[in-house]
C-alpha positions in Angstrom: 113.7 93.6 96.1 116.7 93.5 98.5 119.2 96.3 97.7 123.0 96.1 98.6 124.2 99.2 97.3 123.2 102.7 96.6 125.0 105.1 93.7 124.4 108.7 94.1 125.1 111.5 92.1 126.6 114.4 93.9 125.5 117.8 92.6 121.6 118.3 93.2 121.2 114.5 95.0 123.8 115.1 97.8 124.4 118.9 97.7 121.7 121.3 97.5 122.8 124.3 95.2 126.4 123.5 96.4 125.6 123.3 99.9 125.7 120.3 102.3 122.3 119.8 104.0 122.4 119.8 107.7 121.5 116.6 108.2 123.6 114.9 105.4 126.3 113.1 107.9 123.5 111.3 109.9 121.5 110.2 106.5 125.0 108.9 105.0 125.8 107.4 108.3 122.9 105.6 108.7 122.3 104.5 105.0 126.0 102.8 105.2 124.8 100.4 107.7 122.7 98.8 105.4 124.0 99.7 102.0 127.5 99.9 100.3 127.6 103.6 99.0 129.2 104.8 95.9 129.3 108.1 94.0 128.9 108.5 90.3 129.0 112.2 89.0 129.6 114.1 85.9 132.3 116.3 88.0 135.9 115.5 87.1 137.6 112.7 89.4 139.7 115.3 91.5 137.1 117.9 91.6 134.5 115.4 93.4 137.2 113.8 95.9 137.9 117.3 96.6 134.4 118.4 97.4 133.6 115.1 99.4 136.6 115.7 101.5 136.0 119.6 102.3 132.3 118.5 103.4 134.0 115.7 105.6 131.8 112.8 103.7 134.1 111.0 101.7 134.8 108.1 104.0 131.2 107.1 103.8 131.5 106.2 100.0 133.5 102.8 98.7 134.3 104.1 95.5 134.1 107.6 94.1 134.1 107.8 90.3 133.8 111.0 88.2 133.9 112.0 84.6 137.5 111.2 84.4 136.8 107.4 85.0 134.2 107.3 82.4 130.5 107.9 81.5 128.1 107.5 83.9 127.0 103.9 82.2 130.9 103.0 82.2 130.9 103.7 86.0 127.8 102.1 87.0 129.5 99.1 85.1 132.6 99.5 86.8 131.1 99.7 90.4 128.9 96.8 89.6 132.2 94.8 88.7 134.2 96.2 91.6 131.4 95.5 94.4 130.8 92.0 92.6 127.1 93.2 92.5 124.3 92.2 90.1 122.3 95.2 88.4 119.1 94.2 90.6 121.3 94.9 93.8 121.8 98.7 92.9 119.8 101.8 93.0 121.3 104.7 91.5 120.1 107.9 93.1 120.2 110.9 90.8 118.6 114.5 89.9 118.5 114.2 86.2 117.5 112.2 83.1 120.9 111.6 82.2 121.3 109.6 85.4 118.0 107.7 85.0 119.1 107.0 81.6 122.6 105.5 82.8 120.8 103.7 85.5 118.3 101.8 83.0 120.9 101.4 80.4 123.0 99.2 83.1 120.1 97.6 84.3 120.1 99.3 87.8 116.9 100.8 89.5 116.6 104.6 90.1 115.4 107.1 92.4 114.6 110.5 91.8 115.8 113.2 94.2 114.5 116.7 94.5 112.7 116.2 91.3 109.0 117.4 91.0 107.5 115.1 88.7 109.2 111.9 87.7 108.7 110.2 84.5 108.3 106.7 84.7 111.1 103.9 85.0 111.9 104.9 88.6 111.0 103.0 92.0 110.3 106.2 93.5 110.9 110.0 94.1 112.2 111.7 97.1 112.3 115.4 98.0 115.7 115.2 100.2 117.9 112.1 101.2 116.2 111.6 104.5 113.4 109.9 102.7 115.3 107.6 100.8 115.2 104.8 103.5 111.3 104.9 103.2 111.1 103.6 99.7 114.2 101.3 99.6 
């Protein structure tokens, strides 16, 4: 499958216990060369925008959606419409069953990040974002 876009959860996916891993800028910069990047998180919109700006990574993302915008499923659907994407062209990258469930309800693929034992219905699992390109 050729993917065009990646949708990231924030806590536990982009950050590790609230800390931005040292190579995150480089990874996002590299991914942004190939994919359109989005954020879909359960944080309130204003909180996620503030966090991304604080870490100076907001500019990597075409659209940033939090819980104020809608549920994770609604936000993925909105991203598909916004980006004129088919579900098969998108991968949701997250660390929770809620992330996986939202992805599958909308029909996108899913990659586990920082999850020790993924449970089916995903295209793979990575221990950190630097490993992501290897399975896409």
